[in-house]
N, C-alpha and C positions, 0 to 999 in steps of 0.2 A: 376475499381473494377474487381476483379477476383473471380470466383466461382470454388472451388475445392471440389472433393469428398474425404473426409477422411473416412477410413473404418468405416462404420456405420453411418456417419454424413455428412451433407453438410456444407462446410465452405466457407464463403465469406471473401476475403481480401479487406479491405477498407482503403483509405486515405480520410479524410473529405475535401470537397471543402471549399473555403473561403466564399462561398455564403450563407451558413446557417445563421440563425438569431443570434446565439451565437458567431460564428466565426466573423461575421460582427461586432457584438457589441464590442468584445474585440480587434479586429484589428482597429476599429475606435478609441478606447481609446488609443491604443498603435500601431500606424502605423508601427513602426519598425518591428513588427512581420511579416508583409507581405514580408519583405526582406529576411526572413530566412525560406524558405519552408522546409528545411531539418530538422527542429525541430518538425515537425508533427509526430504523431504516425501512425504506421501501425497496424490497428486493425484486429484481427481474430474474425469473428462472426460465431459461430457454431449454428446449428439448427435455422436458421433465420426464420422470419415470425411469431414469437410468440409475444404476447403483454406483457409478463413478461420476465425479463432478470436477470441473475446473472452476475455481473461484478467483475472480479478478478483484483485487483490493486496490482501489484507486488512490492516486495522490490527491492533493487538496484542490486541484483545479476542477471545478464543476463540469468542465467540458470533457474530462478524461473518458468517462464511460460512454458518452455520446460518440466520441471519435472511435473508440474501440468497437462499438456496436456496428458502426458503418464500415469497418475495415475488413480486409480479406482474412486476417488471422482469426477473427471471430467465427466466420463461416467455415474456415478450415477445421477449427477445433470441433465444431458441431458435426460436420460432415465426415471428416477423416477419423477422428477419435471416437465419435459417437458418444461424447460426454454430455451430461447436463452442464450448462454454463450458467453461473450465478454472477450477476452484476449488481452493483449498488453504488449510490452516491452518498456522501456524508450529509446528515441533516445540516441545515444552513448555519448552525451556530454552536455545534459541539462535536467533540471527538473523544470518545471514551472507548478505547480498544477492548477493555474487559467486557463492556456491554455489547460491543460488536461481536466479540467471540461467543458470548452466550446466545445471541440471536442466530449466528451462523450454525452453531452446534445444534440448536433446536430445529433449525431449518433442515439440516441434514437428516436428523432423526425423523422428522415429519415426512420428508420426501423419500425416505428409504435409501439414502446415500451412505455408503459404507467406506468409500475411498475418495480422497480429495487431493488434487494438485492445486498449488497456490501460485498466483502471479501477483507480486506486490510492486507497485510503481511509486517511487519516491517514498513519501510517508507511509504509503500502503505496504511497503516491505516491512517496516517496523511493526505495523499492525498484524501482518501475516505471522511474524515471529511470536507475537502475543497469543495468536490463535493456536499455534503449535504448542506453546508452553501450557496454555489453558487446557488443551485436549489431553496432554500428558498428566498435568497436575490433578485433573478431575476424573481421569480414567473414562473419557468419553469414548463410546464405541464407534469411533470414526478413525480410519487409518490414513494419515498423511503419506503420500507416495512421492512427492517432489515439491521443490520450491524454486521459484525464479524471483530474484530481486532486480530491480532496475533503478540505478542511482539512489539507493535506499540507505538511510541511517539504521544502525543497529541499536544505538543508545545515545544518550545526551552528548557523549564525547565526540560523536561524529557530526555534530552540527557546527557549521562555520561560525555562527553567532552563539556564544554561550548562553545557557538558560538564564543566568542571573542578569546579564546585560539585556537580554530580550525582555525580561520582566520589567526592567527599569525604563526601557524606551517604549514599552507597550502603551502606557497611558497617553504618551505624546502622539504616537502613531495612530491611535484609534480614531483621532479626529479626522484623519484623511482616509479612513476606510480601506485598509490594506489587507484584508483577509479575515482569517478566523483564528481561534486558539488551538494550538496543539496541546492536547492533554493526554497524558498517558502514565500508567503505572503509579499513580499517586492516590490520594484520598478522594473518593468519588464525591463526597459532599463539597470538597473544595473545587472540584471540577465543575460542578453544577453552578457554583457561585459565578464562575467565569462564563459558563455557557449562556447565561441569561443576557449577556451583553450582545448577543447575536453577532452578525458578520462585521460589525463596525470595529471589532478588535483585531489588531494585527496578529499574524501567525506567531504568537508568543511560544517559544520553544520550551514549554514546561515539561520536558522529559525529566523524570526523576532519575537521579544518578544511581540506578540499580542495574548494572550490566547483567545480561543473561549469562547463565552458566551451562556447561555441557549437560549437567544433570537435568536441566529443564527441557532439553530438546530431544527429539527423535534423531539421534546422531547418524543413523544409517541411511537416511533418505538422500537422494542426489540433489545437489543445489547448483543452480546457475546464477552467478552474480555478474550483472552487466554494469560496467563502470564507464566513465567518460573522461576524456582528456581533450581540452579545448585547443583552439588555434593559438599561435604565438601571441602573447599578450600585446606586443607592440607592432604586430604585423611583420616581424622579422623572422626568417627561418633560422632555426637553431636557438632562438631565444626562449625564455621561460614561457610555458603554456598557460593559457587562461584556466584557472581552476574552476571547479564547481563551487560557486560562492554560497550555495545553500548547504551542501552536504559534503563531508570528506568521504566521498563514496569509495575510494580505493582503500582507505583505512577501514571502513566498514566491511569491505570484502575480506580483508585480512582477519577480521574478527569472526566472520562466518567460517573461515577455514579452521578456526580453533573450536567452533561450536559443532561442526559437522565433519564427518569422515570423508565425504566425497564432494568436493567443491570445485567447480570450474569457474574461473574468472575470465570474463570476456571484456576486454577494453576496446572501446570504439570512440570515434570522434564525437566531441561535444560541441554544442552551440548554445547561444543565448536563448533564454525563454522569450526574449523579444528580439526582433531582427535588427532594430536600429542600433547603430554604433555611434559613440560620441567621439568627437575629434579632440585631440589634445596637441600640445606643442610637439610631442614626440610621435605623433601618428594617430592611427585609429585604435583607441583603447576600448576593448570589449568588456565593459564594466559588469553587465549582468551575469557573466560567467558561463559555465558549460553544463547546465543541469538538464539539457535536452539532447537527444541524439541527432547528430548532423544528418541531413536528408540523404546524403550519398551512402550512409551506412545502414539506413533503415531496412532495405531489402535483406542485407546480410543478417541483421538481428532477427528479422522475421523468420528467415529460414532456420537459423540456429534454434530459436524458441520452439518452432514446430518439430524439428528433429529431436530436441530434448524431451518434449512432451510425448512424442511417439515412442521414443526409446524406453520410457517408463512402462508403457503398456507392453512392449515386446519382451521386457525382462521378467514379466510375471510368470 
């Protein structure tokens, strides 16, 4: 463990030991995990020592956490809510939500955290759901108090590219290094076979088709689901909008409404993950889709997220 002074905040850098109850549990179930110490997370714990925490579960972009740490929202959460804030990035070549959940659970127990708010961005929203299910499934003494998802899938049906198609094209795309493997809710031994290929593998959407049920979730927590709708596809007002080409995020939000009792859906403008647009005979066609929030709506989203997090504390 390292303790660093970040301007205005104390930061602890942590890698969880194998001796915690939840790491012991999952490694007993899957002994192969002990052989791969390099797939553990490096956690950044800001403002430690509080019994409430906000956990930010990132998307697959390795820049997500760095951007959040530099932003105004991060400082507001620490200063105004006085929460411990937990950040982490994915190991470079694997994504195993069950293993992430076990580490986060042991981190909370180790740090004396009894209540958590979750913010999941893109793929991170799906992982946040796995953490909620794991806490309930294993009776972890940590109480979730709220969830925010931002353009996040709930399960495999919410991916624009189906898992079977993604698996078929994966070997072809790995030669051009387009990302990492999405691995979730399946057999951990199978996940590790893919994990060793490192970041040369495309983000194969290997979600297992096991939709979450209400029985798996803490139905009473408040949920804020932020979705996007893009610009007109062909640059014409009133025409069809550019969809999020990665995630059917509005469909996913509808599923959240079935899983939880108190869900607010906030739709905002979407933009491409890249700013360049390609020209076609019919005009400017925005091929990359609307998976990011348009800049003009970012302040509105920021304010609503902070209001939502603050309201959780006020209702206690």
